C-alpha positions as CSV (number, residue, x, y, z in Angstrom):
1,M,13.1,18.6,-1.2
2,I,14.8,20.5,-3.9
3,Y,13.0,18.7,-6.8
4,S,9.4,17.5,-6.9
5,I,8.7,13.7,-7.1
6,G,7.4,14.2,-10.6
7,T,10.7,15.9,-11.7
8,I,12.8,13.1,-10.1
9,I,10.8,10.4,-11.9
10,A,11.0,12.2,-15.2
11,H,14.8,12.5,-14.8
12,V,15.3,8.9,-13.8
13,T,13.2,7.6,-16.7
14,R,15.3,9.4,-19.2
15,F,18.0,6.8,-18.4
16,M,16.2,3.6,-17.3
17,T,12.8,2.0,-17.3
18,L,11.1,1.8,-13.9
19,E,9.5,-1.5,-13.1
20,P,6.9,-2.3,-10.4
21,G,8.7,-2.4,-7.0
22,D,11.6,-0.2,-8.1
23,L,12.7,2.3,-5.5
24,I,14.1,5.8,-6.0
25,L,16.2,7.0,-3.1
26,T,16.1,10.7,-2.7
27,G,18.5,11.5,0.2
28,T,18.6,11.6,3.9
29,P,16.6,13.3,6.7
30,S,18.0,16.3,8.4
31,G,20.4,15.7,11.2
32,V,22.1,12.7,9.6
33,G,25.9,13.0,9.6
34,P,28.6,11.6,7.4
35,V,29.1,7.9,7.1
36,Q,32.5,6.5,8.4
37,P,34.2,3.1,8.0
38,G,33.0,0.9,10.9
39,D,29.5,2.3,10.8
40,I,26.6,-0.1,10.3
41,M,24.0,0.9,7.7
42,T,20.5,-0.6,8.4
43,V,17.5,-0.3,6.2
44,E,14.1,-1.5,7.3
45,I,10.9,-1.6,5.2
46,D,7.7,-2.3,7.1
47,G,6.2,-5.6,6.1
48,L,9.3,-6.6,4.1
49,G,12.2,-6.8,6.5
50,M,15.5,-5.4,7.5
51,I,19.1,-5.6,6.2
52,S,22.3,-4.3,7.8
53,N,25.7,-3.8,6.2
54,P,29.0,-2.5,7.5
55,V,30.6,0.5,6.0
56,V,34.2,-0.3,4.9
57,G,37.0,2.0,3.8
58,E,38.7,1.7,0.4
59,T,41.6,-0.4,1.8
60,E,39.1,-2.8,3.6
61,Q,37.4,-4.0,0.4
């Protein structure tokens, strides 16, 4: 990571108040390529569940 977790939290809290349960997304793991229209984005959190959404292009919205 380029910035430490503490630095990221300090920066975010300059603009908003973090509440219990808030997430700060910091990027992607190595090897992940660009997202294209038609791709399906899936996020899964153990013990919470999974959600999937299609990636759409500007003209598809």
